[in-house]
N, C-alpha and C positions, 0 to 999 in steps of 0.2 A: 656438562660443559667442559670443554678441553681447554687448558690453560696453556699458553704459550710460554715456554721456558724462559725466552728473553724477557718476556713482560715480568715474570715472576722474580727474575734477577734484578730488574730495574725497580721494581716495587719499593723495596726498603729505602733506595736512595731517594726516590721522588717523595716518598711519604716523610722521611726525615726532613728534607728542605721544605715541604709544605707545612708540616707540623711546627717547625721553627718559624716560618714566616706568620702563621696564625698566631702563634704565641707572642711574638714581638708586637704585632699589631695589636692584641688585646691588652697587652702589659703597658704599651704606650698610652692607650685610652685611660686605663686606670691610674697611671702615674701622673699624667697631665690633670685628670680629674681630682685627684688628692691634693695635687699643687694648688688647684683651684678652690678647695675648700670642700670637696665631696669625697668622703671616706667610705662610701658605699662599696667600692670594689678595691679595698685596701689589700685584700688577700690575693687580688689578681696582679698586684705590682711584683711580678717575678717572671723570671725567664724560664722557670721550671714549668713544663707544660702540663703537669698532673692537675693542678687547680683548674686550669682552663678547660682541659679535657672532662674533668669531673663535672664541671658546670654545663658543658655543652658536648657529651660524648657521641652524639649522633652525627654533629656537623664536624667534629674534629677527627674522629676516628673512622667511623662506618662510611660515611658519604666520600671522603678521599679515596679510600681503598676501592669502593664499589665504582666510583666514577673513572678510576684509573683502568679497572678491568673492562668497564663498559666501553671506553674509548680506546681499548687496545693498546694501552701503554703509551699513549701520546698526549695525554692531557689528565690533570687531577684538579679536582675542585673541593672546597671545604669552607666551613663558615664557624664562627664562634661569637660570644658576646661578652661584654663587660657590663655589669649593672651599673646604674646611676640613679640618683635621686632626682626624680622629675620636679620636685618642688624647687631644688637647688637650681636646676637648668632653666625654671621659668624665672627665678630671681635674678640669675646671673647669665644671661643667654650668650654674651660674649664668651664667657669662661667655658660654657657648655659647647659652644661651636669649636673652641681650641682643643677640647677634649676630644671632639668628634675628627678634627683635622689631624690629630696625633697618630692615629692608626695608619691611614694611607701615607702620611710623610715617613713614618717609621718603615714603611714597605720600600719607598723610594731611597731611603738611606741604606737598607739591606741590598737593593739593587746596585747602588754606588759601590758599596763594599764588595759585592761579588764582581763588579767591573774592574776594581782595582786589583783583585786577585788575578782576574783573567789576564790584565795587562802585564802583571808580574810574571805569570806563566808564559806569556808569548814573548815577553822580554828576555827571559832565560832561555828560550829555544826549545823548550819541552812542549809547548802547545802552539796551535795555529788556528786563526779564525775558521769557524765551522760553518754551518747551514743555518736556514731560518727555523729549523725544528726547535722546540723549546728545549730540548735536552741535548742539542748539538750546537749550542752556542760557540763553543770552543772544543777543539778535539786535539788528539795527540799529534806533533809533528811527525812527519815521515810517513806513516801508514794511514793517517787520518782516522784511526780508530778511537774508541772512547774508553775511559777508565772510570771507576766509580767516583773518583774525585772530579773529573771533568764534567760528568753528568750531573753531579751535586751542585757544582758551581753554575753550570749552565741552567739548571732548573731554578736554582736560587735567584739568578738575575732575572729570568723569563717570568717566573711566577710573580714575583714582587713588583715588577713593572706593570703586569696585567691585574693584579690584586689592587695595586695602589690607584690605578685609573678607574677601575670598575666602582671602588668604594667612593670615588669622587664624583660620580655621576649624581646630579642633584634631584634624587628621587627617593622618598621614603620607602624602606626603612634603611636605606644605604647612608654612610657618613655624610656624603656630599650634601644631602638634604638639611642636615643640622649644621654643616659648614657655611652655608649660604648667609645666615644671620650676621657673620662677620662683616659683611658688606651693606647691612641693612640699619636702618634706624629702628627705635623702639616699637613704633605703630606698625612698620612694615614687617618686622620680625613676628609679631603677633598674628598678623594676618597670614604670613608664609607658613607658620607652624601650624596654624588651624586648617590650613588647606589640605594637609595630609594627617589630620587628626584620626579620621575614620579609618577603621581596620580595612574596609573595602578599598579605600584611596591607596592605602599602602601596598596592598596587593596588587592594585593596578600599576602603581608606580613601579613596583618591583618587576612586573612583566615588561613595561616600557623599558626599563633599564636593561634587562636581559636581551631584548630584541635589538636595542642600540648597540649593546656591547657585542654581540655577534658580528655587528657590521664594522666595528672600529677595532676589535681586539687585535687583529693581525695586522692590519695597516700600522697600527701604534707599536706593535712589536718590532715590526721592520724599521720604523723611524728609530726606535730605541736602539736597534742594532747598529744603524748607520752612526748614530751619535757615540756609540761605544767604539766603533772602529775608526771614526773619523780621524783621530790624531795618528793612526797608523797608516792611513792612506797617502 
């Protein structure tokens, strides 16, 4: 297979942004779980990607690189996981739901941070709004080209918007499934969690989430871009 030099040059930038996004996501899960009394993922309360990658090397290292090459440098996916005590989760479903919500919320915070950096770059006159491509949210003023940093910030914004939205879909094994009990009483929570208890139901739920996400991902990204540039219009 012949590798496009442009794709290979972009790979480290995309990978760095994606690895950071996954690391922050899982560290947020672990931190909020620890605050709620579950120390199972205590060693994951870190922004050092090494412990997260050691736990899930396939999802954090191999899948992002392989997906990027497969999609010709336009998309990168990955996954990781933070352990938790299921007995703690059953005893404290609201705390468990907050732990689940922490991951997607951390992604939205990263997207907001990237948006602030983008506005600073535009305000300085160095950057200008770009295209709807995930790695061209912002481009260099003047020639409309890209630098490693504009690509990094663009990917950080785009990936975190999409990662946050995807994980909030209410289907097991995604975080959104475990967030739902925040809005349910105890009896409803037991029924909801038992609905996706079966491994087959989780696989089915994940497939539904993937199909749904393919329908909403790019419309969601376009809306995020409109919100990002709304103050500048």
